[in-house]
C-alpha positions in Angstrom: 30.6 15.8 48.3 26.8 16.5 47.9 27.5 18.8 45.0 29.5 16.1 43.2 26.7 13.5 43.8 24.1 16.0 42.6 26.1 16.7 39.4 26.6 13.0 38.8 22.9 12.4 39.2 22.1 15.1 36.7 24.7 13.7 34.3 23.1 10.2 34.4 19.7 11.8 33.8 21.1 13.7 30.8 22.7 10.6 29.5 19.5 8.6 29.8 17.6 11.3 27.9 20.2 11.3 25.2 20.1 7.6 24.8 16.3 7.6 24.7 16.3 10.2 21.9 18.9 8.2 20.0 16.8 5.0 20.3 13.6 6.7 19.2 12.1 4.4 16.5 12.0 5.6 13.0 11.9 4.3 9.4 14.8 3.7 7.2 14.4 2.9 3.5 17.6 1.6 1.9 17.5 1.3 -1.9 19.7 -0.1 -4.6 18.1 0.0 -8.1 20.5 -0.5 -11.0 20.2 1.9 -13.8 19.1 4.9 -11.7 21.2 7.9 -12.8 23.3 9.8 -10.2 21.5 12.8 -8.7 18.0 11.5 -9.5 15.6 12.9 -6.9 13.7 10.1 -5.0 10.4 10.7 -3.2 8.3 9.0 -0.7 4.6 10.0 -1.2 1.8 9.3 1.2 -0.7 7.5 -1.0 -3.7 8.6 1.1 -2.8 12.2 1.6 -1.0 12.5 -1.8 1.8 14.4 -0.1 5.6 14.1 -0.3 6.8 13.0 3.2 10.5 12.6 2.3 13.1 13.0 -0.5 16.6 12.0 -1.1 19.2 11.8 -4.0 20.6 8.8 -5.8 24.4 8.2 -5.5 25.9 5.3 -7.4 22.5 3.7 -7.9 21.8 3.8 -4.1 19.6 5.9 -1.9 18.6 6.1 1.7 15.6 7.7 3.5 15.5 8.3 7.2 12.5 9.6 9.2 9.7 8.7 11.5 6.0 7.9 11.1 3.1 8.7 13.5 1.3 5.6 12.1 1.8 3.1 9.3 0.9 4.5 5.8 0.7 3.3 2.2 3.7 5.0 0.6 4.6 5.3 -3.1 8.3 5.4 -4.1 8.9 7.7 -7.0 11.9 8.6 -9.1 11.7 12.1 -10.4 8.8 14.5 -10.2 6.2 15.9 -12.6 5.9 14.6 -16.1 9.2 12.6 -15.8 8.3 10.9 -12.6 8.4 7.1 -12.4 6.6 5.0 -9.8 8.9 2.2 -8.6 7.2 0.6 -5.6 4.4 0.5 -3.1 5.6 0.3 0.5 3.5 -0.2 3.7 5.8 2.0 5.7 6.0 2.2 9.5 9.0 2.7 11.8 11.1 -0.2 10.6 13.9 -0.8 8.1 12.9 -1.6 4.5 15.1 -2.7 1.7 14.3 -1.8 -1.9 16.1 -3.6 -4.7 15.8 -4.0 -8.5 17.9 -4.9 -11.6 16.3 -1.9 -13.4 14.1 1.1 -12.5 10.8 -0.5 -13.5 7.9 -1.2 -11.1 7.6 -4.9 -11.9 11.4 -5.4 -11.4 11.6 -3.8 -8.0 11.2 -5.9 -4.8 10.6 -4.6 -1.3 11.9 -6.6 1.7 10.7 -5.9 5.2 7.3 -4.6 4.0 4.4 -7.0 4.7 2.3 -5.2 2.2 4.6 -6.0 -0.7 4.7 -9.7 0.1 1.0 -10.1 1.0 -0.3 -7.7 -1.6 1.5 -9.7 -4.3 0.1 -12.9 -2.8 -3.5 -11.5 -3.1 -2.7 -10.0 -6.5 -1.7 -13.5 -7.9 -4.9 -15.1 -6.7 -7.0 -12.2 -7.9 -5.5 -12.0 -11.3 -6.1 -15.7 -11.9 -9.8 -15.0 -11.8 -9.4 -11.6 -13.4 -7.6 -12.9 -16.5 -10.2 -15.6 -17.1 -12.9 -13.0 -16.8 -11.1 -10.8 -19.3 -11.0 -13.6 -21.8 -14.7 -14.4 -21.4 -15.4 -10.7 -21.7 -13.7 -10.6 -25.2 -16.0 -13.4 -26.3 -19.1 -11.8 -24.7 -18.4 -8.5 -26.5 -18.0 -10.3 -29.8 -21.4 -12.0 -29.3 -23.0 -8.6 -28.5 -21.6 -7.2 -31.7 -23.2 -10.2 -33.6 -26.5 -9.4 -31.7 -26.4 -12.9 -30.1 -28.0 -11.6 -26.9 -28.9 -15.0 -25.6 -25.4 -16.4 -25.4 -23.9 -13.0 -24.5 -26.3 -12.8 -21.5 -25.1 -16.2 -20.3 -21.5 -15.1 -20.4 -22.4 -11.8 -18.7 -23.8 -13.8 -15.8 -20.6 -15.8 -15.6 -18.6 -12.6 -15.6 -20.7 -11.2 -12.8 -20.1 -14.3 -10.7 -16.4 -14.1 -11.3 -16.4 -10.5 -10.1 -18.3 -11.5 -7.0 -15.6 -14.2 -6.4 -12.9 -11.5 -6.7 -14.7 -9.4 -4.1 -15.1 -12.4 -1.7 -11.4 -13.2 -2.1 -10.5 -9.6 -1.1 -12.8 -9.8 1.9 -11.2 -13.0 3.0 -7.7 -11.4 3.0 -9.0 -8.4 5.0 -10.6 -10.8 7.5 -7.5 -13.0 7.7 -5.2 -10.0 8.4 -7.8 -7.9 10.2 -5.4 -6.9 13.0 -2.5 -5.8 10.8 -1.8 -2.9 8.5 -2.0 -5.2 5.5 -5.7 -6.0 6.1 -6.5 -2.3 6.7 -4.7 -1.2 3.5 -6.1 -3.7 1.0 -9.6 -2.3 0.7 -8.3 0.9 -0.7 -5.1 -0.4 -2.3 -6.8 -3.1 -4.3 -7.9 -2.6 -8.0 -11.6 -3.5 -7.4 -12.8 0.0 -6.4 -15.2 0.2 -9.4 -16.9 -3.0 -8.3 -17.1 -2.4 -4.6 -20.3 -1.0 -3.0 -20.8 1.1 0.1 -21.9 -2.1 1.9 -18.7 -3.9 0.8 -16.5 -1.1 2.2 -18.4 -1.0 5.5 -18.3 -4.8 5.8 -14.5 -4.8 5.5 -14.2 -1.9 7.9 -16.2 -3.7 10.6 -13.9 -6.7 10.1 -10.9 -4.7 11.2 -9.6 -4.6 14.8 -10.5 -1.4 16.7 -6.9 -0.2 16.4 -7.0 -0.3 12.6 -10.5 1.0 12.3 -9.2 4.2 14.0 -6.1 4.4 11.8 -5.6 6.4 8.6 -6.4 3.3 6.6 -9.7 2.9 8.4 -10.6 6.5 7.7 -9.8 6.0 4.0 -12.2 3.0 3.9 -15.0 5.1 5.4 -14.3 7.9 3.0 -14.7 5.5 0.1 -17.9 4.1 1.6 -19.2 7.7 1.8 -18.3 8.4 -1.8 -20.1 5.3 -2.9 -23.1 6.3 -0.9 -23.4 9.6 -2.8 -23.2 8.0 -6.3 -26.4 7.3 -8.2 -26.5 3.7 -9.4 
């Protein structure tokens, strides 16, 4: 009787271990992008490490990735490799299910559902580009004035352009502060398109805004690396 009870206890322990292993969290990227040829090789690439972390093959315009992440990371979704590779999406990937859809294999046509970075990055991008587009138009006039040697009016426009750049940087910082305890806030400083305008002080300010968890993440380390690079550059 004791032997039977001992065996039953071991069986329950084994069953619990098995269930725990099966329930271990992991990521799942489910994609359906129309126009992708069968047998196209798809890749998930860690944007910070520039390393392929997973790959799969397209079948009937659909693909699936399954795996696990030690921590959230900014991931690029690519179709193909080398000279024929095509970037299709940015994904803030952690151990959750993400759906990728698109009417054609073009970056601007692909949407990512389940990824906060896709939704919030595009929200920031729309606001940033409203300022950026106006700055671009002013820059065209400013360059024309410089070509005409009208330095007085060109100088006035240059000052306006600098103020608009400062507004873009403040907008970025406001998003990082707003989402300081999430992967989104931690990813934006290095995912944004303002790297050429950001200073070491800007990077460190955004880093200090983050919660301790995200300061110690891969994203936090990337921000510090960018700050260090800026510190080595001669103005």
